[in-house]
C-alpha positions as CSV (number, residue, x, y, z in Angstrom):
1,V,-4.2,18.6,-7.9
2,V,-4.7,17.5,-3.9
3,V,-1.9,17.1,-1.1
4,R,-3.4,14.4,1.5
5,D,-1.6,13.7,4.5
6,I,-1.3,10.1,5.2
7,S,0.6,10.2,8.3
8,P,-1.9,8.1,10.2
9,R,-0.8,5.0,8.2
10,S,1.5,2.8,9.9
11,R,5.1,2.4,9.0
12,L,7.0,-0.3,9.9
13,R,10.9,-0.4,9.1
14,F,12.8,-4.0,8.8
15,S,16.4,-4.2,9.4
16,G,19.1,-6.9,10.1
17,D,21.1,-9.2,8.1
18,D,18.1,-11.7,7.8
19,H,15.3,-9.1,7.0
20,L,14.9,-9.6,3.4
21,D,14.8,-13.4,3.8
22,F,12.2,-13.2,6.5
23,L,9.9,-10.8,4.1
24,Q,10.3,-13.2,1.3
25,R,8.9,-16.2,3.5
26,M,6.2,-14.2,4.7
27,T,4.6,-12.2,2.2
28,T,3.2,-13.0,-1.6
29,N,5.8,-10.6,-3.5
30,D,9.7,-11.5,-4.5
31,F,12.3,-9.5,-2.0
32,S,15.2,-12.1,-2.9
33,G,16.5,-9.6,-5.6
34,A,14.8,-6.3,-4.8
35,P,17.8,-3.5,-4.8
36,P,18.1,-0.2,-2.9
37,G,15.3,1.9,-4.5
38,A,12.8,-0.5,-5.2
39,G,9.2,-0.2,-4.2
40,F,6.5,-3.0,-4.6
41,R,3.2,-4.0,-2.8
42,A,3.0,-7.0,-0.9
43,V,0.5,-9.2,1.2
44,F,1.1,-10.8,4.5
45,T,-1.3,-13.9,3.9
46,D,-2.2,-16.8,6.6
47,S,-2.2,-20.6,6.3
48,R,-5.8,-20.0,4.2
49,G,-4.1,-17.6,1.8
50,R,-6.2,-14.9,3.4
51,I,-5.3,-11.2,3.7
52,V,-3.5,-10.2,7.1
53,E,-2.0,-7.0,5.9
54,I,-0.9,-5.4,2.6
55,G,1.9,-3.1,2.2
56,T,3.9,-0.8,0.3
57,F,7.5,-1.9,0.6
58,Y,10.5,0.5,-0.2
59,R,13.8,-0.8,-0.1
60,D,17.0,1.6,0.8
61,E,20.7,0.6,1.8
62,T,20.2,-0.3,5.3
63,G,16.4,-1.8,5.7
64,T,13.0,-1.7,4.1
65,L,10.1,0.4,5.0
66,A,6.8,-0.8,5.0
67,V,3.6,1.7,4.4
68,L,0.8,-0.3,6.1
69,G,-3.0,0.3,7.0
70,T,-3.8,2.7,9.9
71,G,-2.9,1.1,13.3
72,A,-1.4,-2.0,11.9
73,S,2.0,-1.6,13.4
74,Q,1.4,-3.3,16.5
75,S,-0.8,-6.2,15.5
76,L,1.3,-7.0,12.3
77,Q,4.6,-7.2,14.7
78,E,2.7,-9.6,17.3
79,W,1.7,-11.7,14.3
80,L,5.5,-11.9,12.7
81,D,7.0,-12.2,16.0
82,R,5.5,-15.9,16.3
83,Y,7.6,-16.6,13.1
84,I,10.9,-15.0,14.2
85,F,13.6,-17.5,15.4
86,A,17.1,-17.1,15.4
87,E,17.1,-14.7,12.4
88,K,18.7,-11.1,12.9
89,I,15.8,-9.1,12.2
90,E,14.6,-5.7,14.0
91,M,11.2,-4.2,13.4
92,K,10.7,-0.5,14.6
93,D,7.1,1.5,14.1
94,M,8.2,4.8,12.5
95,S,4.6,6.1,12.7
96,Q,4.9,8.5,15.5
97,D,8.9,9.6,14.4
98,S,8.0,10.7,10.8
99,A,5.0,12.0,8.5
100,M,3.9,11.1,4.9
101,I,1.8,13.0,2.8
102,E,0.8,12.2,-1.2
103,I,0.3,14.8,-4.0
104,V,-2.1,13.5,-6.4
105,G,-4.3,14.4,-9.6
106,G,-4.2,15.8,-13.0
107,G,-1.7,18.5,-12.1
108,A,0.7,16.5,-9.9
109,I,3.0,15.9,-12.6
110,D,3.5,19.9,-13.2
111,L,3.7,20.4,-9.5
112,A,6.2,17.7,-8.7
113,D,8.4,19.2,-11.6
114,E,7.7,22.6,-9.9
115,I,8.5,21.6,-5.9
116,F,11.1,19.2,-6.4
117,S,12.1,19.1,-10.0
118,V,11.3,15.3,-10.6
119,D,9.6,14.2,-13.7
120,L,7.1,11.3,-12.4
121,N,6.6,10.0,-15.9
122,A,10.4,8.9,-16.0
123,H,9.5,6.6,-12.9
124,S,7.5,3.8,-12.7
125,T,4.8,2.7,-10.3
126,H,6.4,2.5,-6.4
127,E,9.9,3.4,-7.9
128,Q,11.5,5.4,-5.2
129,I,12.6,8.6,-6.3
130,T,15.7,10.9,-5.1
131,L,14.8,14.3,-4.1
132,G,18.5,15.4,-2.9
133,P,20.0,15.3,0.2
134,Q,19.1,18.9,1.0
135,S,15.2,18.3,1.3
136,G,15.7,15.7,4.0
137,L,12.9,13.2,2.3
138,A,12.0,10.3,0.8
139,A,9.7,9.8,-2.3
140,A,8.2,7.6,-4.7
141,R,5.7,7.7,-7.6
142,I,2.3,6.2,-6.7
143,D,-1.0,5.8,-9.2
144,M,-4.4,6.1,-7.9
145,G,-6.7,5.1,-10.4
146,T,-5.9,7.2,-13.5
147,S,-4.0,9.7,-11.5
148,I,0.0,9.8,-11.2
149,G,1.1,11.1,-8.0
150,L,4.1,11.3,-5.4
151,R,4.5,10.1,-2.0
152,V,6.7,11.8,0.6
153,W,8.0,10.8,3.4
154,G,10.6,11.7,6.4
155,A,11.0,14.0,9.5
156,V,7.7,16.0,10.6
157,G,9.2,19.6,9.9
158,D,10.2,18.7,6.4
159,V,7.1,16.9,5.3
160,E,5.5,20.1,7.2
161,N,7.2,22.1,4.5
162,A,6.5,20.1,1.7
163,W,3.4,20.5,2.5
164,Q,3.3,24.2,2.6
165,S,5.3,24.2,-0.7
166,A,2.3,22.1,-2.2
167,L,-0.2,24.5,-1.1
168,E,1.5,27.4,-2.3
169,G,1.9,25.7,-5.5
170,G,-2.0,25.2,-6.1
171,A,-2.8,22.4,-4.4
172,T,-6.0,21.6,-2.4
173,P,-5.9,19.8,1.2
174,C,-7.8,16.7,0.5
175,G,-10.0,15.3,3.4
176,E,-11.1,11.8,4.7
177,E,-14.4,11.9,3.0
178,A,-13.3,13.2,-0.4
179,F,-10.4,10.4,-0.7
180,S,-13.0,7.8,0.0
181,I,-15.5,8.8,-2.9
182,H,-12.4,8.9,-5.2
183,R,-10.9,5.6,-4.2
184,I,-14.2,4.1,-4.6
185,E,-14.6,5.3,-7.9
186,A,-11.2,4.2,-9.0
187,G,-11.9,0.8,-7.3
188,I,-8.9,1.2,-4.5
189,P,-9.5,-1.3,-1.8
190,L,-8.5,-0.2,1.6
191,Q,-7.1,-2.0,4.6
192,D,-10.1,-3.3,6.9
193,R,-12.8,-2.3,4.5
194,E,-12.3,-4.4,1.3
195,L,-9.2,-5.8,2.7
196,T,-9.8,-8.3,5.3
197,E,-9.2,-11.9,6.6
198,D,-12.2,-13.1,4.8
199,Y,-10.9,-12.5,1.2
200,N,-7.7,-13.6,-0.6
201,P,-5.5,-11.2,-3.0
202,W,-7.1,-12.9,-6.0
203,E,-10.3,-11.7,-4.8
204,A,-9.4,-8.2,-3.8
205,G,-7.8,-7.6,-7.3
206,L,-4.1,-7.6,-6.0
207,A,-2.4,-9.7,-8.8
208,D,0.4,-7.0,-9.0
209,A,1.8,-7.9,-5.4
210,I,1.7,-11.4,-6.1
211,D,4.6,-13.4,-7.8
212,L,3.9,-17.0,-8.6
213,N,7.8,-17.7,-9.5
214,K,9.0,-17.2,-5.8
215,G,9.6,-19.9,-3.4
216,C,7.3,-20.7,-0.2
217,Y,5.7,-18.6,2.1
218,I,2.7,-18.9,4.3
219,G,-0.6,-19.5,2.4
220,Q,1.7,-19.9,-0.9
221,E,0.2,-23.2,-1.8
222,V,-3.5,-22.0,-1.7
223,I,-2.7,-18.8,-3.5
224,A,-1.2,-20.9,-6.2
225,R,-3.9,-23.4,-6.8
226,L,-6.5,-20.8,-6.7
227,D,-4.5,-19.6,-9.7
228,T,-3.8,-22.9,-11.3
229,Y,-7.1,-24.5,-11.2
230,D,-9.2,-21.1,-11.5
231,K,-10.6,-21.3,-8.4
232,V,-11.3,-17.5,-7.6
233,K,-15.2,-17.7,-7.3
234,Q,-15.6,-13.6,-6.3
235,H,-14.2,-10.7,-7.2
236,L,-13.9,-6.8,-5.6
237,S,-16.3,-5.1,-8.0
238,G,-18.0,-1.6,-8.0
239,L,-21.5,-1.1,-8.2
240,R,-23.4,2.2,-9.5
241,L,-26.6,2.5,-7.5
242,A,-29.5,4.3,-9.3
243,S,-30.9,6.1,-6.1
244,G,-31.7,6.1,-2.5
245,A,-29.2,5.9,0.6
246,L,-25.9,4.1,0.3
247,P,-26.4,0.6,1.8
248,E,-24.2,-0.4,5.2
249,P,-20.7,-2.1,4.9
250,G,-21.5,-5.8,4.6
251,A,-25.2,-5.7,3.3
252,A,-26.1,-8.5,1.5
253,L,-26.2,-8.1,-2.4
254,S,-29.2,-10.4,-3.7
255,A,-29.7,-11.2,-7.6
256,G,-32.9,-12.7,-7.8
257,P,-33.4,-15.0,-4.7
258,R,-29.6,-15.9,-4.5
259,Q,-27.2,-13.9,-2.6
260,A,-24.5,-12.8,-5.0
261,G,-21.9,-10.7,-2.5
262,T,-22.1,-8.4,0.2
């Protein structure tokens, strides 16, 4: 079991009477009936159906927290501001005022039970988990490849206490190099690497973040048409290389004389 500091990930909080309607018309997933405690992924797409940003969204009684890619808060806010008119919406960057960690691995279930008295098996992916008011923390189940884990966030001091408890419970800190190896082996795409405006959500394997029965949103016609007419022409895939140095990101992949991908 490992514990990983993901505080550098941007966290943007949406609130206001119209914020759910706004997210409904700006993303690929269905916010219309999302109750407090719900958690799910959704993609902000442009008019071509390409990925602007992907987030995991957590609803509570007063708003919705979006966990985004590193350094995404300002650029996403600037993009979204172009589509806000008379709606009652507030966006607040929570990245500097909070911290976030993940406990993941084969021993995460036992460790979550030991530290927080939480049964991860009793919750679905992204579902929020009540840790008790005394902890000062919010949490949700995450799945990373074949591993079940716990994502925990809140005030910096409270998260630091949770980090220390994880270490005392036997968790090993996970650095970025180790995480990169794991996420690539598990086929987990990352914002600004595999998830860019060069690709649409179908190509990136983000089907769980798309609701085909919701109403209109930016890029919706393209997303629906790609599915209806089976027009998804490329897919994110893993390659096992026999030997040699790793290719640079963006290097061309050839199948005989034909370029098959990058």
